[in-house]
C-alpha positions in Angstrom: 0.1 0.0 0.3 1.7 3.2 -1.0 1.8 6.0 1.4 -0.4 8.1 -0.9 -3.6 5.6 -1.1 -3.7 6.4 2.7 -4.5 9.8 2.3 -8.2 11.4 1.1 -8.3 13.3 -1.9 -7.5 16.8 -0.7 -10.0 19.5 -1.1 -8.8 22.1 -4.0 -10.1 24.9 -1.6 -7.2 26.9 -0.6 -9.1 29.7 1.5 -12.3 29.8 3.6 -13.9 33.0 4.7 -16.1 32.6 7.7 -18.6 35.5 8.2 -21.3 35.8 11.2 -24.1 37.7 9.9 -26.9 39.4 12.5 -29.1 41.9 10.5 -26.7 42.8 8.0 -28.7 42.5 4.5 -27.7 45.9 3.7 -23.9 44.8 3.8 -24.1 41.2 2.3 -24.1 41.8 -1.5 -21.1 44.4 -1.3 -19.1 42.0 1.0 -19.9 38.9 -1.0 -18.5 41.1 -4.0 -15.6 42.1 -2.7 -14.5 38.9 -1.0 -14.9 37.0 -4.5 -13.0 39.7 -6.3 -10.2 39.4 -3.4 -9.9 35.2 -4.3 -9.9 36.1 -8.0 -7.1 38.8 -7.6 -5.1 36.5 -5.3 -5.4 33.6 -7.9 -7.1 31.5 -5.2 -9.7 28.7 -5.2 -11.9 29.7 -2.3 -15.3 30.2 -0.7 -17.2 32.9 1.3 -19.3 30.7 4.2 -22.1 33.1 5.6 -23.4 32.2 8.7 -27.1 33.9 9.6 -27.1 34.0 13.0 -30.8 34.5 14.0 -31.1 37.9 11.9 -34.7 39.4 12.4 -34.1 41.3 8.6 -34.1 40.0 5.0 -30.2 38.3 6.0 -31.3 35.1 5.7 -33.1 35.5 2.2 -29.9 37.6 1.1 -27.6 34.7 1.9 -29.8 32.2 -0.1 -29.8 34.6 -3.2 -26.2 34.9 -3.2 -25.4 31.4 -2.9 -27.7 30.1 -5.7 -26.0 32.4 -7.9 -22.5 31.7 -6.9 -22.1 28.4 -8.7 -20.8 27.0 -5.1 -18.6 29.7 -4.2 -20.9 31.1 -1.3 -22.2 28.4 1.2 -25.1 30.0 3.3 -25.6 28.5 6.8 -28.3 29.3 9.0 -29.3 29.5 12.8 -33.1 29.8 13.9 -31.7 31.9 17.1 -28.9 34.0 17.7 -26.0 32.0 19.3 -23.5 34.4 19.1 -20.5 35.1 16.9 -18.0 32.1 18.4 -21.1 29.6 17.5 -21.5 30.9 14.3 -17.6 30.4 13.6 -17.9 27.0 14.8 -20.8 26.5 12.2 -19.2 28.1 9.3 -15.8 26.3 10.1 -17.7 23.2 10.4 -18.8 23.9 6.8 -16.1 24.8 5.1 -13.5 23.4 2.8 -10.7 25.2 2.7 -7.1 24.3 4.3 -6.9 27.7 5.3 -10.0 29.8 7.1 -10.4 33.6 7.9 -12.6 35.0 10.0 -14.1 38.7 9.2 -16.9 40.8 10.3 -19.8 41.1 8.2 -20.3 45.1 8.5 -17.2 45.9 6.0 -15.4 47.9 8.8 -12.4 45.4 8.1 -11.5 45.2 4.9 -11.9 42.1 2.8 -8.7 43.3 0.8 -6.2 42.7 3.7 -7.4 39.0 3.4 -4.8 38.6 1.0 -2.1 40.5 3.7 -3.1 37.9 5.9 -2.4 35.2 3.9 0.9 36.5 2.9 2.0 37.2 6.4 0.8 33.7 7.5 3.0 32.1 4.6 6.1 34.1 4.5 6.2 34.3 8.6 5.3 30.6 8.6 2.9 31.2 11.9 0.1 29.4 13.1 -2.1 32.5 13.2 -1.9 35.9 11.5 -4.4 38.6 13.2 -5.4 42.0 11.8 -5.1 44.5 14.4 -7.8 47.6 13.9 -5.4 50.8 12.9 -6.2 54.1 14.8 -6.3 55.8 11.3 -9.4 57.4 10.9 -10.8 55.3 13.7 -13.6 57.4 16.0 -12.2 58.0 19.3 -15.6 57.6 21.2 -16.7 55.7 24.3 -16.8 52.0 22.6 -13.0 52.9 21.8 -11.8 53.8 24.8 -13.5 50.4 26.5 -12.0 48.5 23.8 -8.5 49.8 24.7 -9.0 49.0 28.3 -10.1 45.3 27.5 -7.3 45.1 25.4 -4.7 46.2 28.2 -6.4 43.9 30.4 -6.3 40.8 28.4 -2.9 41.5 27.8 -2.1 41.9 31.3 -4.1 38.8 32.4 -2.5 36.6 30.2 1.3 37.7 29.7 0.7 39.0 26.1 1.4 41.9 24.1 -0.6 42.5 21.4 -1.9 45.7 19.8 -5.8 44.3 19.4 -5.8 41.4 21.5 -9.7 41.0 21.0 -10.0 41.4 17.2 -11.4 38.4 15.4 -9.9 39.4 12.0 -7.7 36.1 12.0 -6.2 33.5 9.4 -5.2 30.3 10.1 -5.5 26.6 8.9 -8.7 24.9 9.4 -7.4 22.5 11.9 -5.9 25.2 14.1 -9.3 27.2 14.2 -11.3 23.9 14.8 -8.7 23.6 17.9 -9.3 27.3 19.2 -13.0 26.7 19.3 -12.8 23.7 21.8 -13.0 25.5 25.0 -14.8 24.3 27.9 -16.5 27.6 29.7 -19.7 28.9 29.1 -18.9 32.5 27.8 -21.1 35.7 26.9 -18.3 36.7 24.4 -15.9 33.9 23.7 -14.7 35.5 20.5 -12.8 38.4 22.2 -10.3 35.0 23.9 -9.3 33.9 20.3 -5.7 35.1 20.6 -5.7 34.3 24.1 -6.7 30.5 23.0 -4.0 30.8 20.3 -1.2 31.7 22.8 -2.5 29.3 25.6 -2.4 26.1 23.2 1.2 27.0 22.2 0.5 28.4 18.6 2.9 30.9 17.0 1.2 34.2 15.9 1.7 37.5 14.3 -0.1 40.6 14.1 -0.5 43.0 11.0 -2.0 46.6 11.0 -5.2 46.6 9.2 -7.8 49.7 8.2 -10.6 49.7 10.3 -13.5 51.9 8.7 -16.9 53.1 10.5 -20.0 51.0 9.9 -22.0 52.7 7.2 -25.1 50.3 6.8 -27.0 48.5 9.9 -26.7 48.6 13.5 -24.1 46.4 15.6 -25.2 44.7 18.5 -22.9 46.3 20.8 -24.4 50.1 19.9 -26.5 50.5 22.6 -24.9 48.2 25.3 -21.3 48.7 25.2 -21.0 49.0 29.0 -23.2 46.1 29.5 -20.7 44.2 27.1 -17.9 45.4 29.1 -19.1 44.2 32.2 -20.0 40.9 31.1 -16.3 40.9 29.1 -14.8 41.2 32.6 -17.0 38.1 33.9 -15.5 36.3 30.9 -12.0 37.4 31.7 -12.4 35.4 35.1 -13.3 32.4 33.7 -10.9 32.8 30.6 -8.1 33.2 33.3 -8.9 29.8 35.0 -9.4 27.8 31.6 -6.4 29.4 29.8 -4.0 30.1 33.1 -4.7 28.3 36.0 -6.2 24.9 34.7 -4.9 24.8 31.2 -3.5 21.4 30.6 -0.2 21.4 28.3 -0.1 22.3 24.8 -1.0 19.1 23.1 -2.8 18.7 19.8 -3.4 15.2 20.5 -5.7 16.6 23.5 -7.5 18.9 21.2 -7.8 16.5 18.4 -9.8 14.1 20.5 -12.2 17.0 21.7 -12.8 16.8 17.8 -12.5 13.1 17.5 -14.1 11.9 20.7 -13.1 8.2 21.6 -13.9 5.9 24.6 -10.9 5.2 26.8 -11.0 1.1 27.0 -7.9 1.0 29.6 -9.3 -1.2 32.4 -10.0 1.1 35.6 -7.8 0.8 38.5 -8.8 -0.6 41.9 -9.4 1.8 44.8 -5.7 1.0 45.9 -4.3 1.4 42.7 -5.7 4.8 42.5 -4.4 5.8 46.0 -0.9 4.9 45.3 -1.5 6.6 41.7 -2.2 9.9 43.0 0.5 9.9 45.5 3.0 8.9 43.2 1.8 12.0 41.3 2.0 14.4 44.2 5.6 13.5 44.7 6.5 13.4 41.1 8.1 16.7 40.7 10.6 15.7 43.6 11.5 12.6 42.0 12.2 13.3 38.7 14.5 16.3 36.9 13.4 18.1 33.8 10.1 16.2 33.4 6.9 17.4 35.4 3.4 16.1 36.5 2.7 17.1 33.2 3.0 13.6 32.3 -0.3 12.5 33.3 -2.2 14.5 31.0 0.1 12.9 28.5 -0.5 9.4 29.7 -4.2 10.0 30.1 -4.4 11.2 26.4 -2.4 8.7 25.0 -4.7 6.1 26.6 -7.4 7.4 24.8 -5.8 8.0 21.4 -4.6 4.5 21.2 -8.1 4.0 20.4 -8.6 6.5 17.1 -8.8 4.3 14.2 -6.3 4.3 11.5 -7.5 7.0 9.6 -7.9 9.2 12.5 -4.5 8.6 13.7 -3.1 9.3 10.3 -5.0 12.7 10.7 -3.4 13.5 13.8 -0.1 12.5 13.1 -0.4 14.9 9.6 -1.7 17.9 11.7 1.1 17.5 14.1 3.4 16.9 11.2 2.1 20.1 9.6 3.0 22.1 13.1 6.3 21.0 12.6 7.2 21.8 9.6 6.0 25.2 10.0 8.1 25.3 13.1 11.2 24.2 11.9 10.9 26.4 8.8 10.5 29.5 10.7 13.0 28.7 14.0 15.5 26.4 12.7 17.8 27.7 10.3 19.3 24.5 9.1 15.5 23.1 7.9 14.7 26.3 6.7 18.0 26.6 4.3 17.2 23.1 3.3 13.9 23.8 2.1 14.7 26.6 0.2 17.3 24.7 -1.6 14.6 22.9 -2.6 12.1 25.4 -3.3 9.7 24.1 -0.5 7.3 26.2 1.7 6.0 24.7 4.8 2.5 24.7 3.3 3.6 22.1 0.3 4.2 19.5 3.0 0.3 18.9 3.7 1.2 15.4 5.4 3.0 12.2 5.3 2.2 11.9 1.5 4.5 14.7 1.2 7.2 13.8 3.3 9.0 12.5 0.4 9.9 16.0 -0.6 11.9 16.8 2.3 15.8 15.7 3.0 16.7 12.8 4.9 18.8 13.5 7.9 21.8 11.4 9.0 23.6 11.4 11.9 26.5 13.2 10.4 24.5 16.3 9.5 23.3 16.5 13.1 27.1 16.3 14.5 28.2 19.0 11.6 25.4 21.2 12.3 24.7 20.7 16.1 26.4 24.0 17.6 25.5 25.9 14.6 21.8 26.0 13.1 20.1 22.7 13.5 18.7 23.8 16.9 15.5 25.9 17.3 16.0 29.6 18.0 13.1 30.6 19.8 13.2 27.5 22.5 13.7 28.1 26.2 16.8 26.2 27.0 16.1 25.6 30.5 13.6 23.5 29.4 16.0 21.1 27.2 17.9 18.0 27.8 21.3 17.0 26.7 21.0 13.2 25.7 24.7 11.3 25.1 24.4 8.0 23.3 26.5 5.7 21.4 23.8 3.0 21.4 25.0 0.0 19.4 27.2 2.2 16.9 30.1 2.5 18.8 30.2 6.1 17.7 29.3 8.8 20.6 26.3 10.7 19.7 25.0 14.0 21.1 21.9 15.6 20.7 19.1 17.4 22.4 15.4 16.9 23.7 13.1 19.4 25.0 10.6 18.8 28.0 7.5 18.2 26.2 9.1 15.3 24.0 10.7 14.0 27.5 7.2 13.6 29.1 5.4 12.3 26.0 8.0 9.6 26.3 7.5 8.5 30.1 3.7 8.6 29.3 4.2 5.9 26.1 6.3 3.9 28.2 3.6 3.5 30.8 1.0 2.8 28.5 3.2 0.2 26.8 3.8 -1.4 29.8 0.0 -1.6 30.7 -0.3 -3.6 27.3 1.4 -6.6 29.2 -1.2 -6.9 31.8 0.8 -4.5 34.3 -1.1 -1.7 36.1 0.9 1.2 37.8 2.0 0.0 41.5 2.4 -3.5 40.6 5.9 -4.7 41.4 8.1 -4.7 38.6 12.2 -5.9 38.3 14.0 -3.9 35.6 17.4 -5.0 34.5 19.1 -1.7 35.3 22.1 -0.2 33.4 22.9 1.4 36.7 23.9 5.0 37.8 26.4 5.5 35.0 26.6 8.9 33.9 24.0 10.2 36.6 24.6 12.9 39.5 24.3 12.3 42.8 20.7 13.8 43.0 19.6 12.1 40.0 20.6 8.8 41.6 18.7 9.8 45.1 15.7 10.8 42.6 15.7 7.6 40.7 15.7 5.4 43.9 13.0 7.2 45.4 11.0 7.0 42.3 11.9 3.3 42.4 10.3 2.7 45.8 7.2 5.1 45.2 6.5 2.9 42.1 7.3 -0.6 43.5 10.4 -1.1 41.1 13.2 -3.3 42.0 16.4 -2.5 40.4 18.7 -5.4 39.4 22.1 -4.1 38.1 23.1 -6.0 34.9 26.7 -4.5 34.8 27.8 -6.5 37.6 26.7 -10.1 36.7 29.1 -12.8 37.5 28.9 -16.6 38.7 28.9 -15.4 42.4 26.0 -13.2 42.2 23.7 -14.6 39.5 21.8 -16.9 41.7 21.6 -13.6 44.4 19.9 -11.7 41.1 17.6 -14.4 40.5 16.7 -14.9 44.2 16.0 -10.7 43.9 13.6 -11.2 41.1 11.9 -13.9 42.6 11.7 -12.0 45.9 10.4 -9.0 44.3 7.4 -11.3 42.8 7.3 -8.9 39.8 4.3 -8.8 37.2 6.5 -7.2 34.7 10.2 -7.8 34.0 12.0 -5.1 31.9 15.4 -5.0 30.6 18.0 -5.6 27.8 17.1 -8.4 25.3 20.7 -9.6 26.0 20.4 -9.5 29.8 17.2 -11.3 29.5 18.5 -13.9 27.0 21.5 -14.3 29.3 19.5 -14.8 32.4 17.1 -16.6 31.0 20.1 -19.3 29.8 21.1 -19.2 33.5 17.6 -19.9 35.1 17.1 -22.9 32.4 20.5 -24.8 33.7 19.9 -24.2 37.3 16.2 -24.3 38.1 13.1 -22.4 37.3 11.9 -19.3 39.0 9.7 -20.2 42.2 7.8 -16.8 41.2 7.2 -16.2 37.6 6.2 -12.7 36.1 3.1 -12.1 34.0 5.2 -10.4 31.4 8.7 -9.9 30.1 9.4 -6.5 28.3 12.9 -6.5 26.3 14.4 -3.5 24.8 17.8 -2.3 23.3 18.8 -5.1 20.8 16.8 -7.4 18.5 15.1 -10.0 19.9 15.3 -13.4 17.3 12.8 -16.0 17.5 15.0 -18.2 19.3 16.1 -15.7 21.9 12.4 -15.0 22.7 11.7 -18.9 22.9 14.6 -19.2 25.8 13.4 -16.2 27.7 9.5 -17.1 27.5 10.5 -20.6 28.6 12.8 -19.8 31.4 10.2 -16.8 32.9 6.9 -18.4 31.6 5.2 -15.8 30.5 5.2 -13.8 27.1 7.7 -11.6 26.1 6.7 -8.2 24.8 9.7 -6.4 22.5 10.1 -2.7 22.4 11.7 -0.8 19.7 13.8 2.1 20.9 16.7 4.5 21.0 18.4 6.9 23.4 17.2 9.7 20.6 13.8 8.7 21.2 13.4 6.3 23.7 10.5 4.0 23.0 9.4 4.0 19.5 7.5 1.1 18.5 6.0 -1.4 20.9 4.2 -4.8 20.7 0.7 -5.1 22.0 -0.9 -8.7 23.2 -1.5 -9.6 19.6 2.3 -10.1 19.5 1.6 -8.8 15.7 4.2 -6.7 15.0 5.5 -3.5 17.1 2.5 -0.4 17.1 4.5 3.0 16.6 4.0 5.4 18.9 2.3 7.2 16.4 1.1 10.5 18.7 4.8 11.0 18.7 6.8 9.7 15.4 6.2 8.7 12.0 8.2 5.8 10.7 8.8 5.2 7.4 10.4 1.9 6.1 12.5 2.7 2.9 13.6 0.7 0.0 15.7 2.2 -2.6 14.1 5.4 -1.3 10.9 4.2 -1.7 8.1 3.2 0.7 9.0 -0.7 1.2 6.1 -2.9 0.6 4.5 -5.4 3.3 7.0 -8.3 4.1 10.0 -6.3 2.7 12.9 -4.9 4.6 13.9 -1.5 4.4 15.7 1.2 6.0 14.2 2.8 9.3 13.5 6.6 8.8 11.6 8.6 11.9 10.2 11.9 12.0 9.9 13.0 15.7 6.7 15.0 15.8 7.0 16.5 19.3 10.9 17.4 19.7 10.4 21.1 18.8 14.1 22.2 20.5 15.8 20.2 17.7 13.7 18.7 15.2 14.6 15.0 13.7 12.8 15.2 10.6 13.3 12.2 8.3 16.1 10.8 10.3 18.0 7.6 9.3 18.5 5.8 12.8 20.4 3.3 11.0 18.2 -0.1 11.7 16.6 -2.1 8.9 12.7 -3.4 9.7 10.3 -5.1 8.4 7.3 -3.1 6.7 3.5 -3.9 7.3 0.4 -2.9 5.4 -0.7 0.4 7.3 -4.2 -0.3 6.3 -4.3 -3.9 8.2 -6.0 -3.3 11.7 -4.4 -5.4 14.5 -6.8 -7.5 16.3 -6.0 -5.6 19.5 -8.4 -2.9 17.8 -5.2 0.0 18.2 -5.1 2.0 15.1 -1.3 3.1 15.5 0.9 1.9 12.0 3.0 -1.1 13.0 6.4 -2.4 12.0 7.7 -5.8 11.9 10.7 -7.6 13.2 13.6 -5.0 13.7 17.3 -5.7 12.4 20.5 -4.2 13.0 20.9 -4.5 17.1 23.2 -7.3 18.0 23.1 -9.0 21.3 26.4 -9.8 22.8 27.6 -10.7 26.5 31.4 -9.8 26.9 32.7 -12.6 29.5 35.6 -11.2 31.9 37.9 -13.1 34.4 36.6 -14.8 37.6 33.4 -15.5 36.0 32.4 -12.0 35.5 29.9 -10.7 32.6 28.7 -7.6 31.1 26.2 -7.0 28.4 27.2 -5.2 25.3 25.4 -2.6 26.2 27.9 -1.4 29.0 30.2 0.0 26.7 27.8 2.1 25.0 26.5 3.7 28.2 29.8 4.1 30.0 31.5 5.3 26.5 29.0 7.8 25.6 30.7 10.6 27.8 34.1 10.5 26.1 33.3 11.6 22.8 35.7 14.5 23.2 38.6 11.6 23.0 36.8 8.6 21.3 35.6 9.2 18.0 34.3 5.5 17.5 35.3 2.4 19.2 34.6 -1.5 19.2 35.0 -4.1 21.5 35.3 -7.6 20.0 36.1 -10.9 22.4 37.2 -14.0 20.6 38.7 -16.0 23.5 37.8 -16.1 27.3 39.3 -13.5 29.3 40.6 -11.0 26.8 39.1 -8.1 24.5 40.1 -6.5 21.4 39.2 -2.3 22.0 39.4 -0.7 18.4 39.4 2.9 19.0 39.3 5.9 16.2 40.8 8.8 18.4 38.6 11.7 18.8 40.1 15.4 18.8 41.0 15.5 22.2 42.4 12.2 22.6 45.0 11.6 25.3 46.8 8.4 27.1 45.1 9.4 30.3 41.8 9.2 28.9 42.5 5.8 27.2 44.3 4.6 31.0 40.9 5.7 32.5 38.7 3.5 30.3 41.0 0.8 30.3 40.9 0.8 34.2 36.9 1.0 34.4 36.8 -1.9 31.9 39.3 -3.9 34.1 36.9 -3.0 37.6 34.0 -4.4 35.7 35.3 -7.6 34.1 38.1 -8.8 36.4 42.0 -7.1 36.7 43.4 -9.9 35.0 41.3 -9.1 31.9 43.9 -8.9 28.9 43.2 -6.1 26.9 44.7 -5.6 23.5 44.2 -1.7 22.1 43.9 -1.2 18.3 44.0 2.5 16.9 42.1 2.4 13.4 40.9 4.9 11.2 37.5 3.9 11.0 35.3 1.0 12.5 33.7 -1.3 9.6 30.1 -0.8 9.2 27.2 -3.3 8.8 24.9 -3.4 6.2 22.3 -0.9 8.0 24.8 1.7 7.7 25.8 0.9 11.7 29.0 0.2 13.5 28.7 -3.1 15.9 29.7 -1.5 19.3 30.6 -4.9 20.9 30.6 -8.3 19.6 31.4 -11.6 21.3 32.1 -14.6 19.4 31.8 -17.1 22.5 28.8 -19.0 23.6 27.7 -19.4 27.4 27.7 -22.8 29.2 25.7 -22.4 32.4 25.9 -26.6 32.4 29.3 -26.4 33.6 30.7 -25.4 36.5 32.2 -22.2 34.9 31.5 -20.4 31.7 33.5 -22.1 28.7 33.6 -21.3 25.2 31.1 -22.9 22.8 30.4 -22.4 19.3 29.2 -19.2 18.2 25.3 -18.0 18.6 23.8 -15.6 16.2 21.9 -13.9 18.4 21.0 -10.6 16.1 20.5 -9.8 12.5 23.4 -8.8 11.5 26.2 -10.7 13.2 30.0 -9.7 11.9 
């Protein structure tokens, strides 16, 4: 199934102009003529949507007359009673078909010709919303003017904004943005005054431009004799809006707003009273037990519990909406992407969805390294809300990137949601095969351990495995009576073989979640037999954390569609179902350093994007993952470490070690291949080798080879750690066996 086949035909209408009408029969003919003329001059395919809001004159008849004579260019909507401007906007947007919508009054005080200026500003500045503010030129300085100016100052002060005319309703934006702005909770007298407040609170970018504002020539404004009363009611509205948009506002989240337009039932099993109490207590302490991320994770988790049940089409619509916002942001605020798009003659409006992703260039690790401190980070991001992420993963080449707080919080929420697919519920005991405290400060270690206590999580340090303490590790797992056992695939495989050799666990978990390395079928079977439960595989990386997870159907990995678009490409084109292709990821959430079409260096099996999963979730799936090799390195005195250890430890040495690879061909000995970095020194090497011996034994024989480059495997990755030994737990000590292929890209 091609990408294009997944998208519905796009409406050819570029702009829908929405006009609420209350007793405006004398203005509508000129308004319609001027709006249609503007569309013609601008070369736009557009429509005029006139909403009669309970008029008592001939407005409805004029709308019907204009609509009948317009050949589909004028659409009429009718309220039997007056509902207010905001309700008329909602009706008009609901009936509109344009990619963009603009709202303008019917009284011709705003000039229809300025619609082209607003549209040009929207595209030239790549913002989400453009507002036309009323110029003081020729404007009558009467009571309404001064009341309006006072209200503007109040709005700016209460909501932390600085707009010349905050309450102006002459705006243009994408249709989906307007639908989002119009989803509000409170009951207001005049919500239309808060359209820019809503844009600000929901995280949209905006720009204002000055427009000519004339006095009304025909008809009477509904405010003409009630300006003071309306001002009083507006003060009441400000209190309501302050609660909704400042005090109780949820984090800016397109998925949350999408659900308000596409409601779906949450099928997540309810918590027991005890589980609910533990959850609330955990959240109450959350900010004290975590760094960078905040209690906002609760919002993202609750949203994800619902969005997982969206259908395939709705899920894709949500991804496309977030993609459009991401591309607008990247073009406006990230010089790297703006330059790349300009080189290709692209504007943000040229990328309407995933069907247009191929227009954008691919992003590589080399691109990020080259531009990291130059122009690939957002220029408008609060750097106090950004976290540095260091990784070498399975590549053996240290890599630095940055993630913002929102992305980190979505990661956390997506992980909990996927854990609960296994049958685990928050508060159930769980065991994590841990990478230990490498790279963490003392404060972070304390918070990590406090968080573990509150969430009933037991850590088993997998970088301290030896024949002497393996039995104690297994006892720790059994004593914890975990519902969920979580860890690296290579560590789970290793412990499973030990358990099989020395007797089964007395207590079995309900599920195992594996991650970090590929999980071939033989390894999956070993783990399931040893622990007596199903394995749920996770595909992730340090750049993104969990990218895709297995559900209870075990039929591929569901992409965290709310956060990522995953392409599987073969020869630069979408791979067909069943074909193996390159994994390319677009991160829809990380705005501080956008990853758009990022070549992560893995291979995966493509699956039919339209084929539903029996679990009922609408997120797309990818099949078997390739490119992550399992390896256990054996030291002296019966010590073992997962190959993951070297990636975690060496990620902080990127200044001195550009690339590395650890290879073991004989027991008690390793070869350490090193490509020197720009700040290499022998002191650094001695420090690294000392750590290796601390973990693997003082008698470990280490051969250091300085090379110009570490050879890559077919995915374009370098294997960081590779063991050509097997483990035999049936003997009294570990011994060399014929090599067992535990990964798809065994070298």
